[in-house]
N, C-alpha and C positions, 0 to 999 in steps of 0.2 A: 256156468250159467247160461251162456251167451254161447254156445254149446251144444246143450242140452236143451235150447228152442229153434233154436237150426234145424238139429235132426231130431223133431218134435213135429214140426214143420216140412223140411223131407221126406217125410216116414206117414204122409199120414194117408188114408184109402181109409173109408168109410165097410167094413166088414164086421159080421159076426164074433169075433173072436177076438182073443185077447183085448187091449187095453182099449179095444173100439166098442166093443163085446159089452163091458163097463158105460161106456158110453150112452150104446143104443139104450139103457135097461129101464124106458120109458116106453109109455104104451102112447106117445107122440115125437116123429120122426121128426129131428129138426137138426140140420147140417148144422148147427152153431149153437148147439148143447152138445149135439154128439160129438163136438171138436173142443168144446170145451173140457165133457168130462174124459175126456180118452187123452190132453195135456196131462189135468189135471192125477189122474192115475201115472201116468211117464211119471211126471216130477214127483212123487210119493211115497210110489211103489216101489219104483225102477234106481230115484235116482236118492228119495231120501229124503225129501225137503219138505219142510210146513209150510203150511200155505198160508204165507202170513197176506196180512192186506198188502204189502207194498209187492209180492209177489201178485197176488190173484188183480192188483192195475197192472201189473207189468207181462200180464199176459193180455187184455184187451186189447193193444194193440197187435200182438205177434197175431191173437186168432185173427185182426183186421183182415191180414197182411194172407196168411193164408190162408182164409177162406176165398178174401180177394174176388168178392161181388157185391158189386155195385147197389143188394137189395136188402142186402145184409148187412147189417152194422153194431160191434159187439159193443156193451154197456159194461161194469164194474158192474153195475146190478145182475145181470146178465152173469158172470161169471161166480159172484156169489151165489144164487141160486142155486143154479146147474149144478155146483160145487156142500152146496150145503145136504149131502146124501153122503156126502163121504167119515170117516168116524170123526169123532171130535178130536179127538187127536191127533189128526196130522192138519187139522184148522187148528193155528196157533189163537184166531181170533175168535175162536168156536159160540162162547159169548154174544160175540158181537154182529151176527148171521143177520 
């Protein structure tokens, strides 16, 4: 899992295709939301992880380190909300959104 996280961090570049295309599937652009959605898509679609509560909590510090912006603070609630649009089967605790 750590290799997956480090790979996602190294490869993060906003664009309009691939996993980032999934990330910007909203009307309002947000670096925080775009990164979280791209990261979640990478974990679920390419590495076949279920987004458990523990994994989503682990995404919080990873996103904060990767984004590395003093005015952006990612929280668990941000992760939960950004990933709410994913299919229920990808979210293990989908009933607890």
